[in-house]
Structures are given as structure tokens and as C-alpha cells.
SEBA-474422 format. One record per residue (C-alpha): residue number from 1; y, x, z; chain; residue in three letters. Coordinates in Angstrom, 2 decimals. Layout:
// residues N
SITE   num        c2        c1        c3   cadena   residuo
SITE   NUM         Y         X         Z        A       ALA
...
//
This chain:
// residues 242
SITE   num        c2        c1        c3   cadena   residuo
SITE     1     -8.98    -18.12    -19.53        A       MET
SITE     2     -6.86    -20.10    -16.90        A       SER
SITE     3     -8.17    -20.81    -13.66        A       ALA
SITE     4     -8.53    -24.30    -14.79        A       VAL
SITE     5    -10.35    -23.55    -17.61        A       ASP
SITE     6    -12.75    -21.49    -15.45        A       LYS
SITE     7    -13.18    -24.48    -12.75        A       ALA
SITE     8    -14.28    -26.83    -15.69        A       GLN
SITE     9    -16.80    -24.57    -16.83        A       ARG
SITE    10    -18.47    -24.06    -13.76        A       ARG
SITE    11    -20.19    -27.62    -13.51        A       PRO
SITE    12    -21.20    -27.29    -17.20        A       ILE
SITE    13    -22.62    -23.76    -16.62        A       ILE
SITE    14    -24.70    -25.03    -13.35        A       ARG
SITE    15    -26.08    -28.28    -14.98        A       SER
SITE    16    -27.36    -26.27    -18.13        A       ALA
SITE    17    -29.16    -23.65    -15.93        A       LEU
SITE    18    -30.77    -26.37    -13.62        A       ASP
SITE    19    -32.03    -27.91    -16.94        A       LYS
SITE    20    -33.33    -24.61    -18.19        A       MET
SITE    21    -34.95    -23.32    -15.18        A       LEU
SITE    22    -37.40    -24.50    -12.82        A       PRO
SITE    23    -36.45    -23.99     -8.87        A       PRO
SITE    24    -38.78    -21.18     -8.48        A       SER
SITE    25    -36.95    -19.22    -11.24        A       GLN
SITE    26    -33.49    -19.84     -9.80        A       ARG
SITE    27    -31.61    -16.87     -8.36        A       TRP
SITE    28    -29.13    -18.90     -6.55        A       TRP
SITE    29    -29.34    -21.60     -3.48        A       ASP
SITE    30    -28.35    -25.20     -3.98        A       PRO
SITE    31    -24.95    -24.62     -2.25        A       GLU
SITE    32    -23.99    -22.03     -4.13        A       ASP
SITE    33    -21.01    -21.95     -6.77        A       ASP
SITE    34    -22.09    -20.34    -10.01        A       LEU
SITE    35    -19.22    -18.42    -11.95        A       VAL
SITE    36    -19.35    -16.26    -15.29        A       ASP
SITE    37    -20.00    -12.66    -14.55        A       CYS
SITE    38    -16.79    -11.75    -15.88        A       GLN
SITE    39    -15.04    -13.07    -12.91        A       GLU
SITE    40    -17.05    -10.62    -10.75        A       VAL
SITE    41    -16.30     -7.68    -13.22        A       ILE
SITE    42    -12.83     -8.16    -13.12        A       GLN
SITE    43    -12.39     -7.54     -9.42        A       VAL
SITE    44    -14.46     -4.10     -9.53        A       GLN
SITE    45    -11.53     -2.16     -9.33        A       GLY
SITE    46    -10.46     -3.77     -6.19        A       ARG
SITE    47    -13.74     -3.11     -4.49        A       VAL
SITE    48    -13.60      0.40     -5.70        A       GLY
SITE    49    -14.56      2.80     -8.69        A       MET
SITE    50    -16.15      5.53     -6.50        A       THR
SITE    51    -18.66      5.64     -3.84        A       PRO
SITE    52    -16.06      6.63     -1.45        A       ARG
SITE    53    -13.61      3.86     -2.23        A       ALA
SITE    54    -16.39      1.33     -2.15        A       ARG
SITE    55    -17.47      2.28      1.36        A       LEU
SITE    56    -13.90      2.20      2.44        A       GLN
SITE    57    -13.67     -1.32      1.08        A       TRP
SITE    58    -16.80     -2.12      3.41        A       ALA
SITE    59    -15.33     -0.93      6.43        A       LEU
SITE    60    -11.99     -2.75      5.81        A       ASP
SITE    61    -13.86     -5.79      5.26        A       PHE
SITE    62    -15.78     -5.37      8.65        A       ALA
SITE    63    -12.69     -5.05     10.37        A       ARG
SITE    64    -10.80     -8.05      8.47        A       ARG
SITE    65    -10.17    -11.38     10.70        A       ASP
SITE    66    -11.43    -13.80      8.41        A       LEU
SITE    67     -9.84    -16.63     10.44        A       ALA
SITE    68     -6.58    -15.80      9.00        A       THR
SITE    69     -7.54    -16.02      5.25        A       LEU
SITE    70     -5.82    -18.39      2.83        A       THR
SITE    71     -8.02    -20.41      0.41        A       THR
SITE    72     -6.92    -17.78     -2.15        A       PHE
SITE    73     -7.95    -14.75      0.02        A       ASP
SITE    74    -11.42    -16.40      0.60        A       TRP
SITE    75    -12.04    -16.95     -3.54        A       GLU
SITE    76    -11.04    -13.48     -4.06        A       ASN
SITE    77    -13.22    -12.28     -1.23        A       LEU
SITE    78    -16.26    -14.33     -2.57        A       ARG
SITE    79    -15.92    -12.53     -5.84        A       ARG
SITE    80    -15.28     -8.87     -4.12        A       GLU
SITE    81    -18.46     -9.15     -2.16        A       ILE
SITE    82    -20.69    -10.06     -5.15        A       MET
SITE    83    -19.12     -7.08     -6.65        A       ALA
SITE    84    -19.89     -4.89     -3.73        A       PHE
SITE    85    -23.70     -6.11     -3.72        A       ASP
SITE    86    -24.32     -6.29     -7.33        A       ILE
SITE    87    -23.80     -2.51     -8.26        A       PHE
SITE    88    -26.23     -0.32     -6.10        A       LEU
SITE    89    -25.22      3.27     -5.67        A       ILE
SITE    90    -28.17      5.28     -4.77        A       PRO
SITE    91    -27.46      7.34     -1.42        A       TYR
SITE    92    -28.76     10.55     -2.98        A       ASP
SITE    93    -26.18     10.34     -5.82        A       GLN
SITE    94    -23.16      8.92     -3.80        A       ALA
SITE    95    -21.58     12.07     -3.39        A       ALA
SITE    96    -21.69     13.33     -6.91        A       THR
SITE    97    -19.79     12.52     -9.93        A       ALA
SITE    98    -22.53     10.58    -11.91        A       ARG
SITE    99    -22.62      7.08    -10.07        A       PRO
SITE   100    -18.30      7.23    -10.27        A       ALA
SITE   101    -18.84      7.95    -14.06        A       GLN
SITE   102    -21.40      5.12    -14.59        A       ARG
SITE   103    -19.45      2.60    -12.50        A       LEU
SITE   104    -16.21      3.21    -14.61        A       GLU
SITE   105    -18.58      3.05    -17.78        A       GLU
SITE   106    -20.16     -0.31    -16.51        A       SER
SITE   107    -16.43     -1.75    -16.04        A       VAL
SITE   108    -15.78     -0.79    -19.62        A       ARG
SITE   109    -18.97     -1.95    -20.95        A       VAL
SITE   110    -19.61     -5.41    -19.45        A       PRO
SITE   111    -23.24     -5.39    -20.93        A       ALA
SITE   112    -24.34     -2.87    -18.22        A       THR
SITE   113    -23.77     -5.87    -15.66        A       PHE
SITE   114    -25.98     -8.87    -15.34        A       PRO
SITE   115    -24.85    -11.22    -18.09        A       LEU
SITE   116    -26.27    -14.30    -16.23        A       GLN
SITE   117    -23.62    -16.50    -14.20        A       PRO
SITE   118    -23.09    -14.79    -10.59        A       VAL
SITE   119    -23.60    -17.10     -7.29        A       PRO
SITE   120    -20.50    -16.93     -5.01        A       LEU
SITE   121    -21.39    -17.25     -1.32        A       PRO
SITE   122    -20.04    -20.00      0.67        A       ASN
SITE   123    -17.95    -19.31      4.20        A       ARG
SITE   124    -20.96    -19.32      6.25        A       GLU
SITE   125    -22.71    -16.84      4.20        A       LYS
SITE   126    -19.56    -14.55      3.92        A       LEU
SITE   127    -18.98    -14.71      7.60        A       GLN
SITE   128    -22.53    -13.88      8.10        A       ARG
SITE   129    -22.08    -11.00      5.94        A       SER
SITE   130    -19.12    -10.00      7.77        A       HIS
SITE   131    -20.83    -10.21     10.97        A       ASP
SITE   132    -23.81     -8.01      9.50        A       ASP
SITE   133    -21.19     -5.42      8.58        A       PHE
SITE   134    -19.38     -5.20     11.94        A       GLN
SITE   135    -22.92     -4.94     13.59        A       GLN
SITE   136    -24.20     -2.12     11.53        A       TYR
SITE   137    -21.06      0.09     11.16        A       ILE
SITE   138    -19.84      0.08     14.75        A       SER
SITE   139    -22.75      1.92     16.32        A       PRO
SITE   140    -22.05      4.92     13.36        A       LEU
SITE   141    -18.35      4.87     14.61        A       ILE
SITE   142    -19.54      5.46     18.15        A       GLN
SITE   143    -22.13      8.43     16.69        A       LYS
SITE   144    -25.08      6.15     17.48        A       LYS
SITE   145    -28.04      5.97     14.72        A       GLU
SITE   146    -27.90      2.64     12.79        A       VAL
SITE   147    -31.14      0.44     11.83        A       LYS
SITE   148    -30.54     -1.85      9.04        A       ILE
SITE   149    -33.36     -4.38      8.15        A       PRO
SITE   150    -33.77     -5.11      4.44        A       LEU
SITE   151    -36.45     -7.81      3.78        A       GLY
SITE   152    -39.78     -6.12      4.72        A       GLY
SITE   153    -38.26     -2.78      5.04        A       SER
SITE   154    -35.81     -0.57      7.23        A       THR
SITE   155    -32.98      1.93      6.67        A       VAL
SITE   156    -32.18      4.52      9.13        A       TYR
SITE   157    -28.80      6.09      9.01        A       VAL
SITE   158    -28.12      9.18     11.13        A       LEU
SITE   159    -24.39      9.92     12.61        A       PRO
SITE   160    -25.33     13.53     11.84        A       THR
SITE   161    -27.68     15.06      9.09        A       PRO
SITE   162    -31.13     16.04     10.13        A       VAL
SITE   163    -32.88     18.59      7.88        A       HIS
SITE   164    -29.87     17.84      5.62        A       GLY
SITE   165    -30.23     14.01      5.60        A       ARG
SITE   166    -28.66     11.25      7.17        A       THR
SITE   167    -30.49      8.64      5.55        A       PHE
SITE   168    -34.08      7.90      5.85        A       PHE
SITE   169    -35.43      5.10      3.21        A       HIS
SITE   170    -36.93      1.83      2.39        A       VAL
SITE   171    -37.71     -0.40     -0.46        A       GLN
SITE   172    -36.56     -3.79     -0.72        A       ASN
SITE   173    -33.12     -5.44     -1.13        A       ARG
SITE   174    -31.74     -7.25      2.06        A       GLY
SITE   175    -29.16     -9.67      2.85        A       PRO
SITE   176    -25.99    -10.06      1.06        A       LEU
SITE   177    -24.19     -6.39      0.59        A       GLY
SITE   178    -26.52     -4.62      2.90        A       LEU
SITE   179    -28.32     -2.55      0.71        A       THR
SITE   180    -25.30     -1.12     -0.96        A       THR
SITE   181    -23.73     -0.66      2.47        A       LEU
SITE   182    -26.97      1.31      3.77        A       ALA
SITE   183    -26.95      3.59      0.93        A       HIS
SITE   184    -23.08      4.33      1.32        A       LEU
SITE   185    -23.31      4.94      4.83        A       LEU
SITE   186    -26.37      7.18      4.36        A       GLY
SITE   187    -24.28      9.32      2.09        A       ALA
SITE   188    -21.08      9.30      4.20        A       PHE
SITE   189    -22.58      8.77      7.74        A       ALA
SITE   190    -20.60     12.02      9.26        A       PRO
SITE   191    -17.30     11.29      7.76        A       LEU
SITE   192    -17.16      7.17      9.02        A       VAL
SITE   193    -14.87      7.21     11.93        A       ARG
SITE   194    -12.05      5.28     13.71        A       ALA
SITE   195     -8.62      6.58     13.49        A       CYS
SITE   196     -7.64      8.29     16.61        A       ALA
SITE   197     -4.17      6.91     16.79        A       GLU
SITE   198     -4.23      4.87     19.68        A       GLN
SITE   199     -1.82      2.12     17.75        A       GLN
SITE   200     -4.23      2.17     14.88        A       CYS
SITE   201     -8.09      2.42     15.25        A       GLY
SITE   202     -8.63      1.52     11.56        A       ARG
SITE   203    -12.17      2.57     10.35        A       TRP
SITE   204    -12.32      4.82      7.49        A       PHE
SITE   205    -14.11      7.44      5.38        A       VAL
SITE   206    -12.65     10.78      6.22        A       ALA
SITE   207    -12.14     13.52      3.34        A       GLY
SITE   208    -13.26     16.32      5.53        A       ARG
SITE   209    -15.10     16.60      8.88        A       LEU
SITE   210    -12.22     17.83     10.81        A       ASN
SITE   211     -9.82     14.75      9.83        A       GLN
SITE   212     -9.56     12.39     12.62        A       HIS
SITE   213     -6.52     10.37     11.28        A       TYR
SITE   214     -6.93      7.62      8.56        A       CYS
SITE   215     -3.41      8.59      7.08        A       SER
SITE   216     -0.62     11.25      7.64        A       PRO
SITE   217      1.65      8.41      9.11        A       ARG
SITE   218     -1.01      8.02     11.57        A       CYS
SITE   219     -1.21     11.67     12.33        A       GLN
SITE   220      2.50     11.93     12.37        A       SER
SITE   221      2.91      9.19     15.03        A       ARG
SITE   222      0.38     10.99     17.34        A       ALA
SITE   223      1.78     14.22     16.77        A       THR
SITE   224      5.45     12.87     17.65        A       SER
SITE   225      3.98     11.09     20.81        A       ARG
SITE   226      2.46     14.34     22.05        A       VAL
SITE   227      5.62     16.24     21.60        A       HIS
SITE   228      7.60     13.57     23.22        A       ARG
SITE   229      5.27     13.62     26.20        A       GLN
SITE   230      5.49     17.49     26.41        A       ARG
SITE   231      9.47     17.43     26.05        A       GLU
SITE   232      9.34     14.64     29.13        A       ARG
SITE   233      7.20     16.84     31.48        A       LYS
SITE   234      9.28     19.94     30.80        A       ASN
SITE   235     12.31     17.89     31.79        A       GLN
SITE   236     10.63     16.77     34.87        A       ILE
SITE   237      9.73     20.36     35.91        A       ARG
SITE   238     13.14     21.46     34.97        A       GLY
SITE   239     14.74     18.83     37.34        A       ARG
SITE   240     12.33     19.77     40.20        A       ARG
SITE   241     13.26     23.88     39.78        A       LYS
SITE   242     17.11     22.58     40.31        A       THR
//
């Protein structure tokens, strides 16, 4: 289906649902655009097919400069944040193979996703989610406890495990994307950090506890800098001796 066909279908979907459901039963706000759920299912691959990849998407989203986005980027991001929010991976399963397998199955079998139209957030809601993600990830990067309010309950995420746990729960879903983010942070809290390369600083999910750089390129750049500094010091010492 072309982009034009999709755009033409949206008012029809909205009008039909407005007639079918009273305001008290609607899962969307009046200002939301309703799109076919397939538009959200199709971007799951960009958001991530494993818990670690989905958390990395959230870290990159939090660091993204929304002021630089094109109209096309905004439309993609509206669908990606809904794909991130819809599929919740419980924190106690996030480190196992089970949720990753289920996620792949859910993409192959769209019926496992909600089949009703999906409301896309407007720019104001997306900006609010972006600010929320930054607010709750930033303390964890600094090795501080994170407290995430979700409706009538709260999630506590600890930078280091206590009695083997980094996540202490709560019940209700909260603002857009925060419940999923809380569960993923709870599973990977000790591995969430900022790249130690001074010219990078990207937030990333480490593959091991002693990984301090987001990529081999950053690690090589930092190592080269240290090597050059050491050579420079040795040259200065040599000149002083002569």
C-alpha cells in the first residue's frame, strides 16, 4: 500500500471508530492520528528484535536532537516510539532468550499484536517522551538510583544489584514508553553507560561489565591518544636529558 493510500485511509478509520465507540471507550486522544497497526509492526526491526537492541534504541532516542529532524524523520519516530511502547518485555525475562524469541514470532505473526488502529503521538507528546527518557536514563549513567513514576505506582532501578536485583516493581503502565523503558533499564542497569571516549560520549548498553567504549573505533581512538601522549612525554624527557 502506497503512502497516499495510507493517508487516505486514516480519516475513514477515524470516522468509523468515532461512530462505533463512545468517548469513554476510546484508547486515543482527540488530537492523535490513527494508523493501521501494520504501519507500526513494520518498524519493529528498526526499534530492535532483542531486549538489548530495544534498550539501545531508547538510549539513542534520548540523545537524539529532535530539533534537527525532517518531516520524514518525525513520521518514522512517531511509529517507532509506539512500536517500542506496545511490546513490553518483563524485566525478569529480558536477559533470557524467551522474550527475544517471542518478539520475532510476534513480527512473523501480526495477530499477536493489537489489531486495532494505533494512535500516533503528536510532536508535543513525542518531545515529552524524549524529555522523560533523558530525565530517567541520565542518573543511571551517573550511577545513581532511578525512580520512575508509572501512573499510581513507581519503579526503582538501581545502578548496581541489591540481593541480585536492580529492579523493584510496581503495577500500572505510565506515560508513553516509560513502562517498557523501566523494565529494560531494570534488566540492564549495570551495563548502561556513556562511552569513555571524550569525543563520543554516546549512551550505550555494554556487552560486559568491563566494557567502557561503545565501539572498537572509539576504543582504538582512545588507545591511540594515550600512546601519542606517552610518546610526547618521552620525547620531552629525552630533550631535557640532552
